[in-house]
N, C-alpha and C positions, 0 to 999 in steps of 0.2 A: 565642354571640350575643349582640350589641348589639342591642336597641333602639331606632329612633330615633324621633322625632313633630317634624311641623315644620307650618309655613304660609308660603303663598307669596301675595304681595300685589304686587297690580301696577293700581293705582287709575289712573285718566286724571287725575286731583287730585293725582296724588304729580310735581309737575312744579315746573320755574323754568327760568325765563328770566334769561340772565343773558351780560353780557361778559367776555373773556378775552383773552389772548394764550399762547400756546406757547412756552416759551424751549428752544431742543434744544439740545443734547449741545456741539453747537460754538459755544454761543455767539447763533447766529444767532437772531433770533423771528419769529414770524407777527404779521402786523397785527391790531392791535385788530378784533375784530367779536363776535358772539355767536351763542346757540343756543339753541334752546326744547328742553331737555332734558327727558326722560322717564326717571324711576325706579321701577324693580322691586327686593323686596327676600325675599330668604328666610332661614329661622332654622328650627335643627333642634336639637332636644335630648331631653331626658328626660320624660317624661308626669308629670304632678304626677299622684299618683293619688287623693287626697282632692277634686281635682273632673273628673277624667278631661279634661283640657283641658291643652296644653302651653304657649301665651300664647294669651290672648282677643283675637280680630281689634280686636274694642271698643275694645280699649286701644290696642292698637301702631298703628292707622293715625290716631289725631289726632297722634302723636308723630313718623311718618316726614313726615304732612304738614306739623306745625310745622318740623321739621328744614330741610325744601325752601323753605316760606315764608320763612324767614332769611334767606337768599341769593337769592328772587326780585327780580328786575328789580334787579340790583345789578351792579356791576364786580368782579370777582372778583380778586384778587392775593397771588401767594404769598408768604408773609412769609419763606418759607426759600432763596428765588434765592440763587445766590451772584451773578447777574449784574446783580441789581434792588435799587435802596436805595428804599425806603418812608420817609416822614416825613409823621406828621399833625401839622398847624400852624393852631390856630384851627378854623376850617370846613372847611378843604381838605385832600386829604390829595394829596402830590405822589409819585408814583413817576419813579425813573430808573434808565434801560436803560443800563447802559455808558458810565455819563458820556455819551451822545447824546442821544438818545430824553427827552422828557418829556411826560407828562400831570398836569394836576392837573386833579383831580376832585372835586365837591362830597362834604364827610365822609359827609352823610348815602347817598349814594349809591355805597356802596364798603364791601368786607368784606374784610379781611386775613383770609386762611386758614393754619392753621398746617401748610403743606406746602409741598414745592420746587418745584412745577409747578401749574398747572390745566388738565392734563391730563383725561382723562375717568378715567382709573383712579385718578388720585389724589384726584378729584373723588366716586367712589367709595367709596375709603378714609375719605374726611374724613366722609362720610354714614353711613357703618357705622360710625363711631368715636362721631358725636354722639348716634345713635339706640340704640345699646349704655348710652352716658354717662344716657340718660334714661331709660332702661327699668329700669338698675339700681333705680332710687328706687321703680319700681313693683313688679318680681321681682326682689328681693335674691337669691331661693334657686333662681329660675331653672336649670337646667344647663344649658347651650348647648354644642354639639356644633361646629356648625356655622352661621356667618349671611356670607351673601352677597348683597353690591349691584351692583346694573345700571345704569348711568348710560348712557342713550339719549343721542345728543347729534344723530343725524337718522335719521330712519325706516331700521331695517335694520344701523346701525351703532352699539354698544354697547363700553363697556369694563365689564370685574367688577373685584369687590376682592372676595374671599371668606376669612376666617380659619375655622381648624381646629383642633380640638386631638383629640389621641390620646384624652383620658378627658375626660367633660363637665366644663364649668367654670361653675360658680355665679357669677352676674353680682356677687355681692358682693366677688368676688374680683378683679374688673376693675380697674384703675388706668387714668387719662386723663390724655391730653397736655395741653399749653396749647389753651385755648379758641382760637377765632376773632375776633380781634376787629370788630366791629360800631360802624369807626371813627365 
């Protein structure tokens, strides 16, 4: 038997408002629109027996809030979409969809995320990775079994991203992808 302990956090202030559009598999896209997203997270692993806690709520809450705040009130663009070309020039960001639709945004209003699409599923994945990256500095020896992020784009409608390991994995062992470009 393996025991795991964990925490689940779903604070009202784990939220962000952002504009985005989905690009579908056939290359069509949604209109540019926005959501008031709500975020929940759960993380499980091995208890630290010297402190009798897994991860302290007081340390993780500001991390998740900061990750949400970094994309709050921004237009989110997917860096790795094959249908979208993104160019940063001066104080502007230009996004061109399939050589037809073109948007120009003030640079400070855009976050280019290292994901292929701005779906709720990919946003949950991005938030999970950014949170793990920040947690690594505070809890390098924490042994993670599962971490899960939920991104609700409207009440009662959420996407979930979960990472699960057969054996607990210390945060110090994690390697992280390219960071989002706060252009």
